[in-house]
N, C-alpha and C positions, 0 to 999 in steps of 0.2 A: 449337550450344547456347550458346556464349559470345557470339555475335553481335558478334564483333570485339573483345571485351574481352580484356585481357591475362590469360593463364593464370597462376595462382599455383602455384609449385612448392614442394614440401616440406610440412611440418606447418602446419596452419592456426594462425595466431597467432604463428608463429616470427619473423615480421618486426616484431612489435610491441615497443615498449620494455618493459623489466621494470616491474612494478608492485609497490610495497611495500604489501601489504594491511594491515599494522599501522598504517602512517602514514595510509592511507585511512580506517581505522576511527577513529582519533583525530580526523581532519578531520570525519568524519560526526558524531561525538559533539559536537564544538565547534559545528558548523553547526546540528544539529537538537536538541541538548540533551536527548537521551533515550537509553535503553539501545539499543545497536546490536548485533544478532546477526551471526553469521558469514554467514547467508543475506542479511542486509541489505548487508553489505560486498560480497559477490559480485554482488548485484543492482545496487548502485551502480557497481561496476567495469564491468559489462556495459552498463548502461543508466542513466547518471548523471542525465539529465534526467527520465526516467520515475520513477526512485527518488525524486528530490526532490519531484515532483508527488504521488507516492504518500504520502510522509510528511506533506505538507501536507493531503492528503485525509484521512488517518487522524487528524490533529490536529483537523480540522474536524468530522468525522462520527463519530469513535470507532472501535471495533473492529467494523466492519460485516461482517467476514468471519464473524462469529458468527451473523448473521441468516440466516433461510431465504431462498431466492432470491426468492420472491414478495414477501416483506416488504421486501427490499432494493430491488427494482425498482419496486413499486407503493406502498410505504408501508403502514402498518397502518390498519385501520379505526378510526373514532372509538370510544373506550372499549374497544378491544381490548387484552387483556393479552398480552404476549409474554414467554416465558421464553427467555432467551438465556444459556446456560451458567450463570455465576454472577450474571448480571444479570437483573433483573426490570423490565419497562418497562410503564407504564400510560399510554395516550394518551387525553387528554380534550380535545375541541375543538381538536385539532391541537397541543396543548402537551404535551410529554413530560416526565414526572417520574420520579425515582428512578434515573436512569442518565445517562450522558453519550453514549449512542448517539443519533444524529440520523438521521432518515430523509431520503432524497433527494427524496421526493415531498412536495408541499405539499398539505395537506388543505383 
């Protein structure tokens, strides 16, 4: 099963250097300049590059996790109103108004 790889003995992660999560949180706040949650700190600790890309994506497109899957993947229809939690979005000829959520699809 290991195909010649070295077997790791003991608890997973026990061979890793200690990580100061409070210091990491401060670094993330300085780097990204936005509120950082505990979930963000853990995400950055486990997947630093992916977390940085996610923060940049969120800055560019807004809170797209509030969109329905179809709207996220395909974009809204022209003149379609989308209710997104506390956001309301109206799309006219591919220009969105009334929110900072941007679709990934180009109309």
